[in-house]
C-alpha positions, 0 to 999 in steps of 0.5 A: 486399256494399256498392258499390264506387267505382271507376275504369277506366282503358280505352278507352272505345270497346272492347266489352271495357272497355264489357262489364266497365264496363256489368256493375258499372253494372248490379251497383250499383257507382259506376263512373268512367271515364277513357277513353285516346280520345274515347268517349261516355259510358255510361248510368249512368257517374258521370265521364268524363274523357278522357285521351288518351295515346300518341297517342290523339286521333289514332287513330279506331279499331284500325289506323285514323286519322282524316284529318289526325290530328296526327302519327299521322294524318300517319304512317298516311297514309305506313307501314303498320300495323305500321310505325304500331305501331312508331313509337307504340312509340317515340314513345308513352311521351314522352306519358305525363307529361303525361296522368299528370298529368291523371290524377293529379287525377282520381284525387283528385277521385273518390277510388275504391277501386280503380283498373282499368287496362284494358292495360299499353299505355299504359292501365296504364303511365299509371295506374302513373305516376299513382299513383306516391304513392298506395300505398295505392290498390289498382291492378288491371292487365289484360293484354291479349294482346300486352302482353308478347310485342308490346309489352313486348320492342319497345323499352327504354322499353316495357321498363321501362314495363312492368316499372314498371306491374307493380311498382306493381300490387296484382293482375293479370287476364290472359286466359291462364296463360301471361300471369300467368308471363310477368308474373312474369318482368317484375316482379309479385311472386309474393305479389301475386294474380293471376286468369285470365279472359277478357279480354272479361268472357266471351261472353253466350251470348244473343248468340253461339250455334250456328245452329239449322240448319247450313248447307251452303255452306262458309264460312271467316271471318277476324274478326281485321281488320288488326293488325301481329300478324295474318297476313293475307299467309298468309291471303290467299295460302292462299285460292287454294290452297283455291279450287283443291281447293274453288271453292265456298268462300267467305271472309268477312273483318269490318273489311276493308272499305275497307282498302286491304292487303285490296283490294291482295291480293284484286286481286293474286290475283283472288280477289274473287269468293270473299271478302267485304270488311265493314265492321266489324260490331256484335256481333250482326252479328258473331253472324250471320256466325259462325252462318254459317260453318263454320271460324273463323281466327285466324293471328296471331303474338302473342296471348293468348285472342281474343275473337273466337275464343271467340264463334265457338266459342260459335256453332260454327265450327272454330277453326284458329290460329296455333301460340301457346302461349297458344292451346293452353290452349283448343286440342287439335289435332286434336280440337276445332280446328287450330294452324298455322304463321302463316307458312306459307299452304301448312299453313293451306290443309291446314288448312282443306281438312281442316277442311272435309272432316271433317265428324264432326271438326267435329261432335266440336270444336262439342260440346267447344268449346261445353262448354268456353265454358260451363265457362269463359268464359260472362260472368255466371259471369266477371263474378261471378268478377271481382266477387269478386276485387275484393272479396277481393283488393283488400286486398293491402298492397303494403308 
């Protein structure tokens, strides 16, 4: 296949976006990036333009902000993460017209065969606005886990911009079937092509794989960090309930070191001896943590298919997740995992105790989950399918 000229509109710091970008560079395509966040250039990238949107220049990472950092930086010092998300949902759209003019200039200079916007807010919204008068240029939009269930319904602005992005998109990539159905309700025409693939481009199983020898110490890992839709209140309140029955259990929490909310829960509940608040880890370091754990938690109110959950499954962890429609596409309760009410600490503690106490269930789930990851989420197979989709479905005529 002849190489394509591809422009990604994405967060250039994101491991998810970088997986896609690096694959297409290695595959011999001409790859350009318009990043919504300041980032470093990737080896092999043809061009990089930084186009901040929705106060991204004031943000240092997921749920974090720079000291100072303009409007969002100042708000971050005063507001919890949920409130910061709400403020960004209301005020972020005001920044898009100016950013769209900058992106339009990049598109006209690059003249890509395809624009791939990774996430609807705010990259997909931005790309759709910039490409209004470029009807013949294909736009592929990726939906991330809570684009519809958390952001699109947040306020009328976000709803209109979500609909606008989907009506302009030629094709759609989601990480679960649920979001393909929701996209139709938000204006993505039924005749347009869509594909369901893991959002992060699949799991690199040379990095994420089970430990050679199972560890005896019971470890539960919560890898989702602090986000507006993660029920850390439920998680932390469940810990004393687990320790009452199994005082030897340890809980590891990547990306929570130095996070005030996490430290407050640990101190309030007096569980510091059982909880390790870790810094943000590299992917190999995350794999090592998953390999040491028996159970992985994903207690959220909004989600698609979490990449950390797939990584944990590839390492042999038993998953316990919030009861969300998208996760039923992966987890059959009592067979290869458990689903719980994300607002119920008692239910979560009982699920953790059940999983830790039932080794045959964990062993059965491990085999089933490894099969699922190999069949549906292996990185090389996923990205080859994505590449075929780029070539075969981008010819859709919007008219």
